[in-house]
C-alpha positions, -999 to 999 in steps of 0.1 A, spaced: 8 -96 90 37 -75 103 41 -67 140 23 -36 153 57 -21 161 69 -24 125 77 9 108 50 20 83 72 16 53 83 -19 63 47 -29 70 37 -14 36 62 -33 16 54 -66 34 17 -61 28 23 -52 -8 43 -84 -13 15 -104 4 -12 -88 -17 7 -94 -50 14 -130 -40 -23 -137 -31 -33 -122 -65 -10 -146 -83 13 -116 -91 -15 -101 -112 -21 -71 -89 -21 -40 -110 -28 -12 -86 -28 -5 -48 -42 24 -29 -22 34 2 -26 60 29 -6 91 29 16 78 58 35 57 34 66 72 18 86 67 -14 99 33 -2 65 17 -7 60 34 -41 94 22 -53 87 -13 -40 54 -13 -60 73 -3 -91 97 -33 -86 66 -56 -84 50 -39 -115 22 -26 -92 10 10 -95 8 25 -60 -14 56 -56 -13 76 -24 -48 86 -12 -51 119 7 -82 116 28 -117 105 18 -142 122 -3 -167 143 17 -195 118 11 -174 90 28 -164 109 60 -175 96 93 -205 115 107 
């Protein structure tokens, strides 16, 4: 796990590496928060992992 002070993109690429490794490099898709920028999307491409940016939650999943 990256340090709390790590930049979002650095943390995102590290976590993507860890997730792919734990899945035996069979990870096909990852959903990420909108704070991640192109660096994480590009890194996913290098790992052959589709990275989709999720913009908020559907209305039925919002905190009440």
